[in-house]
N, C-alpha and C positions, 0 to 999 in steps of 0.2 A: 594692403589690409586695414581698417580701421583700427584705433582704438577699442571700438565695441568688439568687432568680429574676435581681435585677441582674446579678449576677455570673457564672451561667449565660448570660445573654445577652450580657453583654459578651463572656465566651473566645467565642464566635459569632463575634465581628465583626460587629454586623450593624444597622448603619447601615441604615433601612430608604428612608431617604431619597424618600417617597411612591412609591416605585415607579416616579420619573422615567425616561423611555428614555432611554439614553444608548447611546455607540456604543462596544460592543467596546475601541478602543483609551483610551476615558478611565474608562470604568467600575471601581470597585474592586472588587477578587472580597472573597467573603468568607474569611477569611486562618485560616490553622490555630490549632488551639484553644491557648490557654495552659495549664501545669501546671495544675488544681486539688484543694481539697483532698476524699478522701473525702466522700460524702456517704452520711446514712440514708436507708433504703429511702420512708418518710413526705417524705423531700425530695424524691426521685428521683419519687413520684408527684405531687409537688405540681408539680417543672418540668414533667414530660408534661403535666398537667391544664393549664398554663399558658400552654405550644408552643399548644397545639389550641385556646383560647381567643383566642390572639393571633393564630394564623391564621386563624379566622373572620373577624375584624376586618381585616385584612391582606387577604383575600380582599372584602372588601363593598368595601374601600378602592379597589378597581382596578373596581369596576362602571362608575365614571363614564370612564372610558376605552377607547376603542375602538382596531380593528384590531391592530397586532404589540405596540404600548406595552400594550394590554391582556394581551397574551401574555406577554409580559415581568413587567410588575406580577404576572399570579399564579404564574410560575415563581418568582421572588422569594418568595411567600410561600410556597409550598412548601419551596422550599430552607430558608427560615428557620427553617420549622416540623422540617423533618427534620435540620437542625445543631443545633437547640436539645436536641431528644429524644435525638440522639446523643452531644452533650458530657453530658446529663443522665445517661444510664448509662454512657458512659465515666466519670465520675466515682464512679456507685454501685459498678460492677464493681470499677473499681482495678485494671486489670490492663493490662499491655504490649497485648495483643490488643483490646479494648474500647479504644485509644484509638487505635488504631489503623485500626479500623472506622471510628469518628468523623472522620477526619479524612479518609479514604476518603468518607463520606459527604459531608463539607465540599466535597471536589474534584467530587464528580457533582455537588452542587446547581452550584456555579460552573461545572459545562461545560455544564449546562442552559439556563442563562441567559445565559452566552456565546453558545452555539448559539442559541437564540430570537432574540439582539440583530443573528444574522448575518441570517436574515430581511430585516432592512433594508436589507441591498445584495444585487446582484446579481452576474453572470458573474464573473470572476476577483477580485475583491474581494471577494464571498461565499465561494469557496473556500477562497480565503487566510485568511479570516474562522474557517472549522470547522479549517480543518487548526490553526492558532495554538489555538483550543481542545482540542481534541482534544491536541495537544504539553502544554497545559498538565494537561491531565487524567491524563496518563502519567506525566510530572513528576511530579504531587503525589503519585499512588500509590505510584511508588519512593521518594519522601520517608519515605512515610508507612509503609515496608514498613524502610525503613532505622534509621528512628525506632525500629520495632518490635522486631528485631533485639536494635539494642543493649540497648534496656531488659532483652530477654531474656538477653544474655549476662552486663548488669550483674548481675544477678538471679541468675543462672547463679553469675555468682564470686563474692556473696556469700554463696549457702548453700555454694559448698564450703569460703569459708574457716570457716564458724562451724560445718563440719564438721570441721574438720583442729582446730579450736579445743576445741572436744569430745573429740574424739579423744586430742589431747594434753595434758588435762585428767585423761581417762581412763585415761594411761598414768603420769603423773606421780603420780597417787593410790594406782595399783597398785604404783609403785617406790616411794612414802614408805612404802604397809601392807609392804611385803616387808622394809624399812629397819627399820621396830621393830618385826618379829618375829626380827630381827636382834639387836636387842637385848635381847630379851625371854630369848634364849638364855644369857646371862650370866647369867642366875636359873637356880635349882632350886627345887623343890617348888612350895608354895601360892603363892607370891610371881611363877612363871615365868609358872602358870597363870592369874592374876589381869592378869599385863601382856598374855598373848596374848589375854583377852577384854576387855581395856580396847582392846587393836588395831583388832579384830576390830567393836568394836561403834564408831568413832572412825571408821572407811573404811568402816562399812556391807555387812560381811564376814556 
């Protein structure tokens, strides 16, 4: 496994823990992704292929289990694959929207696993478990949206700053050009013509 694959799986926060069945209160959710450097199309394709191979292996490991423990194990395997693919896509596209979508995939995977674990309970305990799972899903999606909006705002601010700098540079250049032409007015004849030509050449006129 390449260091890229290790990094992508690490950012997914996926310690598979053998698909061990745990109660909702003690299970560790698959955490929000860390920021990763952009990756190439080849690296993205490799990450997707690796995620699919890992899913098959994880799914096979669930075969020896039974009942809800097996169902939880399968949900973990599916969630792990979905998150790895989403994280790879976010790193490849490298956009706030793609990162938001990866966070949503992670939230939904956590929700599906938590909901499946709730099947080990009954009555009010199960109802509370499902409500908690849904609350966590809603909160995670809201956090993902806030992160995306904040990133969009930063990018828009940076774009406006760059445009303002370009405009200021153009204004300065125009002012310098006019000043150069003004200096040429102190001359007459060929020297003045040469001065004007040099000014136009220097300022791209």
